[in-house]
C-alpha angles and dihedrals in degrees: 000000000000124000122245089252089055091049092048088050094052091047091050091048089052089060097042128101113196110218106224091208103045100024088229120151098224115203112226097181129085124309139204096273138255098288140063134029094300097046120145097017122132116265135172143167131241123179089350094305129111114243125197107210096222097055094052089063104030109017137239121355108225118230095252095050132072136184121267119193114210086209093051090232113124087197093060110110097177102153100217111109092224089061099050113022137186108238140155118274087247093055089045091054094048091050091048091052092046091055093044088052089050090060092208120147123247111304096356099317127160116314111265112258119211108226093206093054091047093049091054094058 
């Protein structure tokens, strides 16, 4: 008989698309909605209970911590801790700004091109 954790893991993987370019495990199931602090994160139900994908693999997220995705994709559920990491809000904000300043598309995509600069050339 499989454990509850194994059943959750199987259900998660049934709703994941693995991006061959980025290595992200992209969640294709329901998410936590469009509002609030936890908006846009993967959510699912098992036996009538809501399950947060991260907590199944890694445990509780303390109140002063939040998840930071190295790939900047909230729908990524890749289980390795170095891909999705628990950090403070301050650290997450620093990393988010650093990614924005880099002007790089999601997961190392093409460099952002400013249309105003391109029009002036």
